[in-house]
Structure formats: C-alpha cells, structure tokens
DSSP file (Angstrom, degrees, kcal/mol; ACC not computed):
  #  RESIDUE AA STRUCTURE BP1 BP2  ACC     N-H-->O    O-->H-N    N-H-->O    O-->H-N    TCO  KAPPA ALPHA  PHI   PSI    X-CA   Y-CA   Z-CA
    1    1 A X              0   0    0      0, 0.0   112,-3.5     0, 0.0     2,-0.5   0.000 360.0 360.0 360.0 134.1    0.0    0.0    0.0
    2    2 A X  E     -A  112   0A   0    110,-0.2     2,-0.4   108,-0.0   110,-0.2  -0.909 360.0-172.0-109.0 129.7    1.3    3.4   -1.0
    3    3 A X  E     +A  111   0A   0    108,-2.8   108,-2.7    -2,-0.5     2,-0.4  -0.961   4.3 179.6-120.2 138.3    0.5    6.5    1.1
    4    4 A X  E     +A  110   0A   0     -2,-0.4     2,-0.3   106,-0.2   106,-0.2  -1.000   6.8 166.0-136.3 138.3    1.4   10.1    0.2
    5    5 A X  E     -A  109   0A   0    104,-2.1   104,-2.4    -2,-0.4     2,-0.3  -0.995  12.5-169.8-151.6 149.7    0.6   13.2    2.2
    6    6 A X  E     +A  108   0A   0     -2,-0.3     2,-0.3   102,-0.2   102,-0.2  -0.989  12.3 162.3-137.8 145.5    1.6   16.9    2.2
    7    7 A X  E     -A  107   0A   0    100,-2.3   100,-3.4    -2,-0.3     2,-0.4  -0.977  31.2-117.5-156.7 163.0    1.0   19.7    4.7
    8    8 A X  E     -A  106   0A   0     -2,-0.3     2,-0.4    98,-0.2    98,-0.2  -0.867  18.9-162.9-110.6 138.5    2.3   23.1    5.5
    9    9 A X  E     -A  105   0A   0     96,-3.0    96,-2.7    -2,-0.4     2,-1.9  -0.964  24.1-128.4-118.6 134.6    3.9   24.1    8.8
   10   10 A X  S    S+     0   0    0     -2,-0.4     2,-0.3    94,-0.2    94,-0.3  -0.548  77.3  88.8 -82.8  76.5    4.4   27.8    9.8
   11   11 A X  S    S-     0   0    0     -2,-1.9    -2,-0.2    94,-0.0    92,-0.1  -0.962  84.1 -88.6-163.7 152.8    8.1   27.5   10.7
   12   12 A X    >>  -     0   0    0     -2,-0.3     4,-2.0    91,-0.1     3,-0.6  -0.305  42.3-111.7 -65.2 154.3   11.4   27.8    8.8
   13   13 A X  H 3> S+     0   0    0      1,-0.2     4,-2.8    88,-0.2     5,-0.2   0.844 115.6  56.3 -58.4 -37.4   12.8   24.7    7.2
   14   14 A X  H 3> S+     0   0    0      1,-0.2     4,-1.9     2,-0.2    -1,-0.2   0.864 108.1  48.2 -66.2 -33.4   15.7   24.4    9.6
   15   15 A X  H <> S+     0   0    0     -3,-0.6     4,-1.8     2,-0.2    -1,-0.2   0.893 112.6  47.6 -71.0 -40.5   13.3   24.3   12.6
   16   16 A X  H  X S+     0   0    0     -4,-2.0     4,-2.7     2,-0.2     5,-0.2   0.911 110.4  53.4 -65.8 -41.9   11.1   21.7   10.9
   17   17 A X  H  X S+     0   0    0     -4,-2.8     4,-1.8     1,-0.2    -2,-0.2   0.927 106.8  51.9 -57.3 -46.5   14.2   19.6   10.0
   18   18 A X  H  < S+     0   0    0     -4,-1.9     4,-0.4     1,-0.2    -1,-0.2   0.896 111.8  47.1 -59.4 -41.2   15.3   19.7   13.7
   19   19 A X  H >< S+     0   0    0     -4,-1.8     3,-1.4     1,-0.2     7,-0.6   0.955 112.7  46.3 -66.9 -49.7   11.9   18.4   14.8
   20   20 A X  H 3< S+     0   0    0     -4,-2.7    -1,-0.2     1,-0.3    -2,-0.2   0.730 111.2  53.1 -70.7 -19.5   11.6   15.6   12.3
   21   21 A X  T 3< S+     0   0    0     -4,-1.8     2,-0.7    -5,-0.2    -1,-0.3   0.481  92.7  83.4 -91.1  -2.8   15.2   14.4   13.0
   22   22 A X    <>  -     0   0    0     -3,-1.4     4,-2.9    -4,-0.4     5,-0.4  -0.883  66.1-160.0 -99.5 107.7   14.5   14.2   16.7
   23   23 A X  H  > S+     0   0    0     -2,-0.7     4,-2.2     1,-0.2    -1,-0.2   0.868  91.9  50.2 -55.8 -37.8   12.9   10.9   17.5
   24   24 A X  H  > S+     0   0    0      2,-0.2     4,-1.3     1,-0.2    -1,-0.2   0.903 113.7  44.5 -69.1 -40.1   11.5   12.1   20.8
   25   25 A X  H  4 S+     0   0    0      2,-0.2     4,-0.4     1,-0.2    -2,-0.2   0.940 118.1  42.0 -68.5 -48.2   10.0   15.3   19.3
   26   26 A X  H >X S+     0   0    0     -4,-2.9     3,-1.3    -7,-0.6     4,-0.7   0.866 109.8  59.3 -69.7 -34.1    8.5   13.6   16.2
   27   27 A X  H >< S+     0   0    0     -4,-2.2     3,-0.9    -5,-0.4     6,-0.2   0.862  98.0  59.5 -59.9 -36.0    7.3   10.7   18.4
   28   28 A X  T 3< S+     0   0    0     -4,-1.3    -1,-0.3     1,-0.2    -2,-0.2   0.688 105.6  50.3 -66.3 -17.2    5.3   13.1   20.5
   29   29 A X  T <4 S+     0   0    0     -3,-1.3     2,-0.6    -4,-0.4   112,-0.3   0.593  87.4  97.5 -94.2 -13.6    3.4   14.1   17.3
   30   30 A X  S X< S-     0   0    0     -3,-0.9     3,-2.1    -4,-0.7   105,-0.1  -0.666  80.1-120.8 -84.2 119.6    2.6   10.5   16.2
   31   31 A X  T 3  S+     0   0    0     -2,-0.6     3,-0.1   103,-0.3    -2,-0.1  -0.350  96.4  11.8 -58.1 131.7   -1.0    9.4   17.2
   32   32 A X  T 3  S+     0   0    0      1,-0.3    17,-2.5    16,-0.1     2,-0.6   0.422  85.3 145.8  82.3  -1.6   -0.9    6.4   19.4
   33   33 A X  E <   +B   48   0A   0     -3,-2.1    -1,-0.3    15,-0.2    15,-0.3  -0.591  18.8 174.2 -73.4 118.2    2.9    6.6   20.0
   34   34 A X  E     +     0   0A   0     13,-3.3     2,-0.3    -2,-0.6    -1,-0.2   0.843  59.9   5.5 -93.9 -40.3    3.4    5.3   23.6
   35   35 A X  E     -B   47   0A   0     12,-1.1    12,-1.8     2,-0.0     2,-0.4  -0.988  51.9-164.1-145.8 153.4    7.2    5.2   23.8
   36   36 A X  E     -B   46   0A   0     -2,-0.3     2,-0.4    10,-0.2    10,-0.2  -0.994   7.9-174.4-136.8 132.4   10.3    6.2   21.9
   37   37 A X  E     -B   45   0A   0      8,-3.0     8,-2.8    -2,-0.4     2,-0.5  -0.982  19.1-140.7-129.3 119.5   13.8    4.9   22.7
   38   38 A X  E     +B   44   0A   0     -2,-0.4     6,-0.2     6,-0.2     3,-0.1  -0.687  21.4 177.0 -79.4 124.6   16.9    6.2   20.8
   39   39 A X  E     -     0   0A   0      4,-2.3     2,-0.3    -2,-0.5     5,-0.2   0.887  69.0 -17.7 -92.2 -51.7   19.3    3.2   20.1
   40   40 A X  E >  S-B   43   0A   0      3,-1.8     3,-2.1     0, 0.0    -1,-0.5  -0.881  88.9 -79.0-145.1 170.7   21.9    5.0   18.1
   41   41 A X  T 3  S+     0   0    0     -2,-0.3     3,-0.0     1,-0.3    -3,-0.0   0.798 128.9  29.7 -50.4 -35.5   21.8    8.4   16.3
   42   42 A X  T 3  S+     0   0    0      1,-0.1    23,-2.7    22,-0.0     2,-0.4   0.174 115.4  63.4-112.9  19.8   19.9    7.0   13.2
   43   43 A X  E <   +BC  40  64A   0     -3,-2.1    -4,-2.3    21,-0.2    -3,-1.8  -0.993  53.6 162.9-145.7 137.2   17.9    4.2   14.8
   44   44 A X  E     -BC  38  63A   0     19,-2.4    19,-2.6    -2,-0.4     2,-0.4  -0.935  27.9-129.5-143.7 167.5   15.2    4.1   17.4
   45   45 A X  E     +BC  37  62A   0     -8,-2.8    -8,-3.0    -2,-0.3     2,-0.3  -0.911  26.6 178.2-115.0 147.3   12.5    1.9   18.8
   46   46 A X  E     -BC  36  61A   0     15,-2.1    15,-3.4    -2,-0.4     2,-0.5  -0.991  24.0-142.5-145.6 152.9    8.9    2.9   19.3
   47   47 A X  E     -BC  35  60A   0    -12,-1.8   -13,-3.3    -2,-0.3   -12,-1.1  -0.983  25.3-178.8-115.6 124.2    5.7    1.4   20.5
   48   48 A X  E     -BC  33  59A   0     11,-2.2    11,-3.0    -2,-0.5     2,-0.4  -0.987  12.1-157.2-129.4 127.8    2.6    2.6   18.6
   49   49 A X  E     + C   0  58A   0    -17,-2.5     2,-0.3    -2,-0.4     9,-0.2  -0.847  18.1 171.1-104.2 139.8   -1.0    1.6   19.3
   50   50 A X  E     - C   0  57A   0      7,-3.0     7,-3.2    -2,-0.4     2,-0.5  -0.992  22.3-151.9-145.9 149.8   -3.7    1.8   16.6
   51   51 A X  E     - C   0  56A   0     -2,-0.3     2,-0.5     5,-0.2     5,-0.2  -0.993  12.1-178.6-124.9 125.7   -7.2    0.7   16.1
   52   52 A X  E >   - C   0  55A   0      3,-3.0     3,-2.3    -2,-0.5     2,-0.1  -0.960  63.5 -53.7-124.8 111.1   -8.6    0.0   12.6
   53   53 A X  T 3  S-     0   0    0     -2,-0.5    69,-0.0     1,-0.3     0, 0.0  -0.395 123.9 -14.3  57.3-127.7  -12.2   -1.0   12.5
   54   54 A X  T 3  S+     0   0    0     -2,-0.1     2,-0.5    -3,-0.1    -1,-0.3   0.495 121.1  89.5 -83.8  -2.6  -12.7   -3.9   14.9
   55   55 A X  E <   -C   52   0A   0     -3,-2.3    -3,-3.0    64,-0.1     2,-0.4  -0.841  53.9-168.3-106.6 125.8   -8.9   -4.6   15.2
   56   56 A X  E     -C   51   0A   0     -2,-0.5     2,-0.3    -5,-0.2    -5,-0.2  -0.892  12.0-177.5-104.6 140.6   -6.6   -3.0   17.8
   57   57 A X  E     -C   50   0A   0     -7,-3.2    -7,-3.0    -2,-0.4     2,-0.5  -0.989  20.0-161.3-139.0 147.4   -2.9   -3.5   17.4
   58   58 A X  E     -C   49   0A   0     -2,-0.3    25,-0.5    -9,-0.2     2,-0.4  -0.930  21.9-159.6-130.3 105.2    0.2   -2.4   19.4
   59   59 A X  E     -CD  48  82A   0    -11,-3.0   -11,-2.2    -2,-0.5     2,-0.7  -0.690  16.7-151.6 -94.3 135.7    3.3   -2.5   17.3
   60   60 A X  E     -CD  47  81A   0     21,-2.6    21,-1.4    -2,-0.4     2,-0.3  -0.936  35.1-172.4 -96.1 114.0    6.9   -2.6   18.6
   61   61 A X  E     -CD  46  80A   0    -15,-3.4   -15,-2.1    -2,-0.7     2,-0.5  -0.805  27.3-154.6-115.6 149.3    8.7   -0.8   15.8
   62   62 A X  E     -CD  45  79A   0     17,-2.9    17,-2.1    -2,-0.3     2,-0.5  -0.996  17.4-167.4-116.8 128.2   12.3   -0.2   14.8
   63   63 A X  E     -CD  44  78A   0    -19,-2.6   -19,-2.4    -2,-0.5     2,-0.4  -0.958   4.4-174.5-118.8 129.9   12.9    2.9   12.6
   64   64 A X  E     -CD  43  77A   0     13,-2.7    13,-2.3    -2,-0.5     2,-0.7  -0.986  23.0-138.6-127.9 132.4   16.1    3.6   10.8
   65   65 A X  E     + D   0  76A   0    -23,-2.7    11,-0.3    -2,-0.4     3,-0.1  -0.799  22.9 178.5 -83.1 118.4   17.2    6.6    8.9
   66   66 A X  E     +     0   0A   0      9,-2.4     2,-0.3    -2,-0.7    10,-0.2   0.661  66.8  14.0 -98.2 -18.6   19.0    5.2    5.9
   67   67 A X  E     - D   0  75A   0      8,-1.3     8,-2.5     2,-0.0     2,-0.4  -0.931  61.9-159.2-157.0 134.4   19.8    8.5    4.1
   68   68 A X  E     - D   0  74A   0     -2,-0.3     6,-0.2     6,-0.2     2,-0.1  -0.922   8.2-177.9-111.3 138.9   19.7   12.1    5.2
   69   69 A X  E >>  - D   0  73A   0      4,-3.3     3,-2.7    -2,-0.4     4,-1.1  -0.591  41.9-121.9-129.8  69.1   19.6   15.1    2.8
   70   70 A X  T 34 S-     0   0    0      1,-0.3   -56,-0.1     2,-0.2    -2,-0.0  -0.281  81.4  -4.7 -61.8 134.9   19.7   18.0    5.2
   71   71 A X  T 34 S+     0   0    0    -58,-0.1    -1,-0.3   -57,-0.0     3,-0.1  -0.820 130.8  57.8 -98.6  26.6   17.5   20.0    5.3
   72   72 A X  T <4 S-     0   0    0     -3,-2.7    25,-2.7     1,-0.2     2,-0.3   0.609 107.1 -51.0 -99.5 -12.5   15.5   18.7    2.4
   73   73 A X  E  <  -DE  69  96A   0     -4,-1.1    -4,-3.3    23,-0.3     2,-0.3  -0.970  38.4-137.7 164.6 179.3   14.6   15.2    3.3
   74   74 A X  E     -DE  68  95A   0     21,-1.5    21,-3.1    -2,-0.3     2,-0.4  -0.977  17.3-126.1-162.0 159.4   15.5   11.7    4.5
   75   75 A X  E     -DE  67  94A   0     -8,-2.5    -9,-2.4    -2,-0.3    -8,-1.3  -0.937  28.2-170.1-115.0 140.7   14.7    8.1    3.7
   76   76 A X  E     -DE  65  93A   0     17,-2.9    17,-2.5    -2,-0.4     2,-0.4  -0.914  16.7-154.3-129.9 152.7   13.5    5.7    6.5
   77   77 A X  E     -DE  64  92A   0    -13,-2.3   -13,-2.7    -2,-0.3     2,-0.4  -0.999  16.2-171.1-124.1 132.4   12.9    2.0    6.9
   78   78 A X  E     +DE  63  91A   0     13,-2.7    13,-2.6    -2,-0.4     2,-0.3  -0.981   8.4 170.5-125.9 134.8   10.4    0.8    9.5
   79   79 A X  E     +DE  62  90A   0    -17,-2.1   -17,-2.9    -2,-0.4     2,-0.3  -0.995  15.4 123.4-140.0 146.0    9.9   -2.8   10.7
   80   80 A X  E     -DE  61  89A   0      9,-2.1     9,-2.8    -2,-0.3     2,-0.3  -0.982  27.7-153.6 178.0 175.4    7.9   -4.2   13.5
   81   81 A X  E     -DE  60  88A   0    -21,-1.4   -21,-2.6    -2,-0.3     7,-0.2  -0.956  29.4 -97.2-154.8 170.7    5.2   -6.5   14.8
   82   82 A X  E >   -D   59   0A   0      5,-2.1     3,-2.1    -2,-0.3   -23,-0.1  -0.555  59.4 -82.6 -84.2 158.9    2.7   -7.1   17.6
   83   83 A X  G >  S+     0   0    0    -25,-0.5     3,-0.7     1,-0.3    -1,-0.1  -0.410 123.2  25.5 -57.4 139.5    3.6   -9.4   20.4
   84   84 A X  G 3  S-     0   0    0      1,-0.2    -1,-0.3     2,-0.1    -2,-0.0   0.525 120.7 -94.5  79.9   3.7    2.9  -12.9   19.2
   85   85 A X  G <  S+     0   0    0     -3,-2.1    -1,-0.2     2,-0.1    -2,-0.2   0.793  77.2 147.8  58.8  32.0    3.4  -11.8   15.6
   86   86 A X  S <  S+     0   0    0     -3,-0.7    32,-2.5     1,-0.2     2,-0.3   0.884  74.6  11.1 -64.0 -38.0   -0.4  -11.3   15.2
   87   87 A X  E    S- F   0 117A   0     30,-0.3    -5,-2.1    31,-0.2     2,-0.3  -0.992  70.9-161.7-138.9 146.2    0.3   -8.5   12.7
   88   88 A X  E     -EF  81 116A   0     28,-2.6    28,-2.2    -2,-0.3     2,-0.4  -0.954   5.2-168.9-128.1 149.0    3.6   -7.4   11.0
   89   89 A X  E     +EF  80 115A   0     -9,-2.8    -9,-2.1    -2,-0.3     2,-0.3  -0.997   9.4 173.0-137.9 139.3    4.5   -4.1    9.3
   90   90 A X  E     +EF  79 114A   0     24,-2.0    24,-3.1    -2,-0.4     2,-0.3  -0.988  11.3 175.4-141.3 146.0    7.3   -3.0    7.1
   91   91 A X  E     -EF  78 113A   0    -13,-2.6   -13,-2.7    -2,-0.3     2,-0.5  -0.999  25.8-154.2-150.9 145.8    7.7    0.3    5.3
   92   92 A X  E     -EF  77 112A   0     20,-1.7    20,-2.6    -2,-0.3     2,-0.4  -0.995  30.9-175.6-116.0 124.8   10.1    2.3    3.2
   93   93 A X  E     -EF  76 111A   0    -17,-2.5   -17,-2.9    -2,-0.5     2,-0.4  -0.929  20.0-158.1-128.7 146.9    9.4    6.1    3.6
   94   94 A X  E     -EF  75 110A   0     16,-2.6    16,-2.1    -2,-0.4     2,-0.4  -0.993   9.6-161.2-123.1 128.2   10.7    9.2    2.1
   95   95 A X  E     -EF  74 109A   0    -21,-3.1   -21,-1.5    -2,-0.4     2,-0.4  -0.895   7.8-170.8-105.9 135.3   10.3   12.6    3.8
   96   96 A X  E     -EF  73 108A   0     12,-3.1    12,-2.7    -2,-0.4     2,-0.4  -0.990   6.4-167.2-127.5 140.0   10.7   15.8    1.9
   97   97 A X  E     - F   0 107A   0    -25,-2.7     2,-0.4    -2,-0.4    10,-0.2  -0.988   7.2-177.3-122.5 133.6   10.9   19.4    3.2
   98   98 A X  E     - F   0 106A   0      8,-2.1     8,-3.2    -2,-0.4     2,-0.6  -0.990  25.8-130.0-134.3 125.0   10.5   22.4    0.9
   99   99 A X  E     - F   0 105A   0     -2,-0.4     6,-0.2     6,-0.2     3,-0.1  -0.619  20.7-177.0 -72.6 119.4   10.8   26.0    2.0
  100  100 A X  E    S-     0   0A   0      4,-2.5     2,-0.3    -2,-0.6    -1,-0.2   0.814  74.6 -27.8 -83.9 -34.3    7.7   27.9    0.7
  101  101 A X  E >  S- F   0 104A   0      3,-1.5     3,-1.3    -3,-0.1    -1,-0.4  -0.895  87.3 -73.1-162.9 179.8    9.1   31.1    2.1
  102  102 A X  T 3  S+     0   0    0     -2,-0.3   -89,-0.1     1,-0.2     3,-0.0   0.720 131.6  34.0 -60.5 -19.4   11.4   32.0    5.1
  103  103 A X  T 3  S+     0   0    0    -91,-0.1     2,-0.4     1,-0.1    -1,-0.2   0.346 110.9  63.9-118.2   6.3    8.7   31.2    7.6
  104  104 A X  E <   - F   0 101A   0     -3,-1.3    -4,-2.5   -94,-0.3    -3,-1.5  -0.997  55.4-170.9-136.9 138.0    6.7   28.3    6.0
  105  105 A X  E     -AF   9  99A   0    -96,-2.7   -96,-3.0    -2,-0.4     2,-0.5  -0.984  17.3-139.9-128.9 133.8    7.7   24.8    5.1
  106  106 A X  E     -AF   8  98A   0     -8,-3.2    -8,-2.1    -2,-0.4     2,-0.5  -0.823  18.7-158.9 -89.9 129.0    5.9   22.1    3.2
  107  107 A X  E     +AF   7  97A   0   -100,-3.4  -100,-2.3    -2,-0.5     2,-0.4  -0.923  15.4 174.7-107.2 129.8    6.3   18.7    4.6
  108  108 A X  E     -AF   6  96A   0    -12,-2.7   -12,-3.1    -2,-0.5     2,-0.3  -0.981   6.2-179.0-133.1 147.8    5.7   15.7    2.4
  109  109 A X  E     -AF   5  95A   0   -104,-2.4  -104,-2.1    -2,-0.4     2,-0.4  -0.999  11.6-165.0-146.4 149.9    6.0   12.0    2.8
  110  110 A X  E     -AF   4  94A   0    -16,-2.1   -16,-2.6    -2,-0.3     2,-0.4  -0.998  12.9-173.7-129.0 132.0    5.6    8.9    0.8
  111  111 A X  E     -AF   3  93A   0   -108,-2.7  -108,-2.8    -2,-0.4     2,-0.7  -0.995  18.6-157.6-131.8 131.9    5.4    5.4    2.4
  112  112 A X  E     -AF   2  92A   0    -20,-2.6   -20,-1.7    -2,-0.4     2,-0.4  -0.939  29.3-170.6-102.8 111.2    5.3    2.0    0.8
  113  113 A X  E     - F   0  91A   0   -112,-3.5     2,-0.5    -2,-0.7   -22,-0.2  -0.862  18.0-164.9-113.9 135.3    3.8   -0.1    3.5
  114  114 A X  E     - F   0  90A   0    -24,-3.1   -24,-2.0    -2,-0.4     2,-0.4  -0.983  11.5-172.5-116.5 126.0    3.4   -3.9    3.7
  115  115 A X  E     + F   0  89A   0     -2,-0.5     2,-0.3   -26,-0.2   -26,-0.2  -0.921   5.4 176.2-116.1 142.7    1.0   -5.3    6.3
  116  116 A X  E     + F   0  88A   0    -28,-2.2   -28,-2.6    -2,-0.4     3,-0.4  -0.967  42.7  29.7-139.3 156.8    0.6   -9.0    7.2
  117  117 A X  E >> S- F   0  87A   0     -2,-0.3     3,-0.8   -30,-0.3     4,-0.7  -0.542 112.1 -22.7  94.6-160.6   -1.5  -10.8    9.8
  118  118 A X  G >4 S+     0   0    0    -32,-2.5     3,-0.8     1,-0.3     4,-0.3   0.810 131.7  57.0 -64.0 -32.9   -4.8   -9.9   11.4
  119  119 A X  G >4 S+     0   0    0     -3,-0.4     3,-1.1     1,-0.2     4,-0.3   0.851 102.5  57.1 -66.0 -32.0   -4.5   -6.1   10.7
  120  120 A X  G X4 S+     0   0    0     -3,-0.8     3,-0.6     1,-0.2    -1,-0.2   0.716  96.8  64.2 -69.7 -19.8   -4.2   -6.9    7.0
  121  121 A X  G << S+     0   0    0     -3,-0.8    -1,-0.2    -4,-0.7    -2,-0.2   0.594  81.6  80.2 -80.7  -9.3   -7.5   -8.8    7.1
  122  122 A X  G <  S-     0   0    0     -3,-1.1    -1,-0.2    -4,-0.3    -2,-0.1   0.844 107.9 -96.9 -66.9 -33.3   -9.4   -5.6    7.9
  123  123 A X    <>  -     0   0    0     -3,-0.6     4,-2.3    -4,-0.3     5,-0.2  -0.045  18.1-106.3 119.9 136.4   -9.4   -4.4    4.3
  124  124 A X  H  > S+     0   0    0      1,-0.2     4,-3.0     2,-0.2     5,-0.2   0.867 115.7  55.1 -60.2 -41.1   -7.3   -2.0    2.3
  125  125 A X  H  > S+     0   0    0      1,-0.2     4,-2.3     2,-0.2    -1,-0.2   0.914 110.9  44.5 -61.5 -44.1  -10.0    0.7    2.2
  126  126 A X  H  > S+     0   0    0      2,-0.2     4,-2.3     1,-0.2    -1,-0.2   0.920 115.6  47.4 -65.7 -44.2  -10.3    0.8    6.0
  127  127 A X  H  X S+     0   0    0     -4,-2.3     4,-2.6     2,-0.2    -2,-0.2   0.918 112.8  49.0 -64.0 -44.1   -6.6    0.7    6.6
  128  128 A X  H  X S+     0   0    0     -4,-3.0     4,-2.2     2,-0.2    -1,-0.2   0.910 111.6  49.2 -63.0 -43.0   -6.0    3.5    4.0
  129  129 A X  H  X S+     0   0    0     -4,-2.3     4,-2.2    -5,-0.2    -2,-0.2   0.902 112.3  47.9 -62.7 -42.2   -8.7    5.7    5.5
  130  130 A X  H  X S+     0   0    0     -4,-2.3     4,-2.6     2,-0.2    -2,-0.2   0.907 110.7  51.5 -65.9 -41.5   -7.2    5.2    9.0
  131  131 A X  H  X S+     0   0    0     -4,-2.6     4,-2.2     2,-0.2    -2,-0.2   0.902 109.8  49.7 -62.4 -40.9   -3.7    6.0    7.7
  132  132 A X  H  X S+     0   0    0     -4,-2.2     4,-2.0     2,-0.2    -1,-0.2   0.919 111.8  48.2 -63.7 -43.8   -5.0    9.2    6.1
  133  133 A X  H  X S+     0   0    0     -4,-2.2     4,-2.2     1,-0.2    -2,-0.2   0.900 111.4  49.9 -64.1 -41.2   -6.7   10.2    9.4
  134  134 A X  H  X S+     0   0    0     -4,-2.6     4,-2.6     1,-0.2  -103,-0.3   0.883 108.6  53.6 -64.2 -37.6   -3.6    9.5   11.4
  135  135 A X  H  X S+     0   0    0     -4,-2.2     4,-2.2     2,-0.2    -2,-0.2   0.891 108.8  48.4 -63.0 -40.2   -1.6   11.6    8.9
  136  136 A X  H  X S+     0   0    0     -4,-2.0     4,-2.1     2,-0.2    -2,-0.2   0.896 111.8  49.2 -66.6 -40.2   -3.9   14.5    9.4
  137  137 A X  H  X S+     0   0    0     -4,-2.2     4,-2.5     2,-0.2    -2,-0.2   0.898 110.2  51.9 -63.8 -40.5   -3.7   14.1   13.2
  138  138 A X  H  X S+     0   0    0     -4,-2.6     4,-2.7     2,-0.2    -2,-0.2   0.925 108.4  50.7 -60.4 -45.7    0.1   14.0   12.9
  139  139 A X  H  X S+     0   0    0     -4,-2.2     4,-2.4     1,-0.2    -2,-0.2   0.915 111.4  47.6 -60.6 -44.0    0.1   17.2   10.8
  140  140 A X  H  X S+     0   0    0     -4,-2.1     4,-2.1     2,-0.2    -1,-0.2   0.920 113.0  48.3 -63.5 -43.6   -2.0   19.0   13.4
  141  141 A X  H  X S+     0   0    0     -4,-2.5     4,-2.4  -112,-0.3    -2,-0.2   0.897 111.6  50.1 -63.4 -40.0    0.2   17.8   16.3
  142  142 A X  H  X S+     0   0    0     -4,-2.7     4,-2.3     2,-0.2    -2,-0.2   0.921 109.0  51.2 -65.9 -43.3    3.3   18.8   14.4
  143  143 A X  H  < S+     0   0    0     -4,-2.4     4,-0.5     1,-0.2    -1,-0.2   0.906 114.1  44.8 -58.7 -41.7    1.9   22.3   13.8
  144  144 A X  H  < S+     0   0    0     -4,-2.1     3,-0.4     1,-0.2    -1,-0.2   0.875 116.9  44.9 -69.4 -37.6    1.1   22.7   17.5
  145  145 A X  H >X S+     0   0    0     -4,-2.4     3,-2.3     1,-0.2     4,-1.0   0.768  91.7  79.9 -80.0 -27.1    4.5   21.3   18.6
  146  146 A X  T 3< S+     0   0    0     -4,-2.3     3,-0.3     1,-0.3    -1,-0.2   0.797  88.3  58.1 -57.3 -30.4    6.7   23.2   16.3
  147  147 A X  T 34 S+     0   0    0     -4,-0.5    -1,-0.3    -3,-0.4    -2,-0.1   0.737 115.3  35.3 -70.2 -21.7    6.5   26.3   18.4
  148  148 A X  T <4 S+     0   0    0     -3,-2.3    -2,-0.2    -4,-0.2    -1,-0.2   0.393  90.2 122.1-110.8   0.4    7.9   24.4   21.5
  149  149 A X     <  -     0   0    0     -4,-1.0     2,-0.4    -3,-0.3  -130,-0.1  -0.313  67.4-114.4 -68.1 146.7   10.4   22.1   19.7
  150  150 A X              0   0    0      1,-0.1    -1,-0.1  -132,-0.1    -2,-0.1  -0.661 360.0 360.0 -76.8 130.6   14.0   22.2   20.6
  151  151 A X              0   0    0     -2,-0.4    -1,-0.1  -133,-0.0  -133,-0.0   0.425 360.0 360.0-108.0 360.0   16.1   23.4   17.7
C-alpha cells in the first residue's frame, strides 16, 4: 500500500528539520505513540497503538534513517510486529521538506507499507482511511508542537 501526504507548517525549514530528525520530538506528534527509545543516532524503537475498525494493534517498531539530505529530506525503513506476531508491518518512507518562504515549510512524505497478519485482514480501504486520518492528526500535532520544539 502506498501512502502520500503533504501539509504546511508555519516554521522555517531548519526548525522543521530539527523536529523531524529528533525521534523524541516527532514521536510526540505521532498518534498512538506510547514510547520512543533512541538506540543510536539514526535508529530508534517505538511502541505505537492503533485501532482500525474492529482490530486493535500495538506495534513494537524499529525505525532507521537510511539516508539524510539535510535540510530537504530523508529516507527511512520501519519494521515491526505485535507481540505474538499477530500483525507485521514494514515500510520504506521518504520525507521531503520544501521552504515555501522563510517562515513556512511544506512537509511531504511517501510510504510504501506492507502489512501482514490480522490487521491486513481488515481491508485495504479501511486501513488506507485510518492511515490518512492518522496523517492528518500527525500534521496538526506537528503544527502545534513546532513552536515548542528544541532546535
């Protein structure tokens, strides 16, 4: 499943870059993110809970930055599963940042996501709709947090 989303943040590109490259800061913006643990500078673990239709899932994820293009973007790989391997997730994601003007930045991301297990049985339309809603919640949280983010 491929997801793409774009939104605008009222902040300079360097400030947005600092937030998205901080696992703790960006984790605070992710709906359902319960914990974030930095393992090494470009790799972290996170626990994220999500409910899609009748299925609730709590994923233990590992996220790795595989390429940085400061301050314009980065590529990530995410892998994880629920305890007991009820559902599994893997994703390759690309983040892009574009300065619209000195005080506004467009944030874009594309993710190619593979789901397996019980969460995959819910149906692509439901999963896609939930992912879009989570993306909108993430954008709102990021807009709210950018004013308090450490740069």
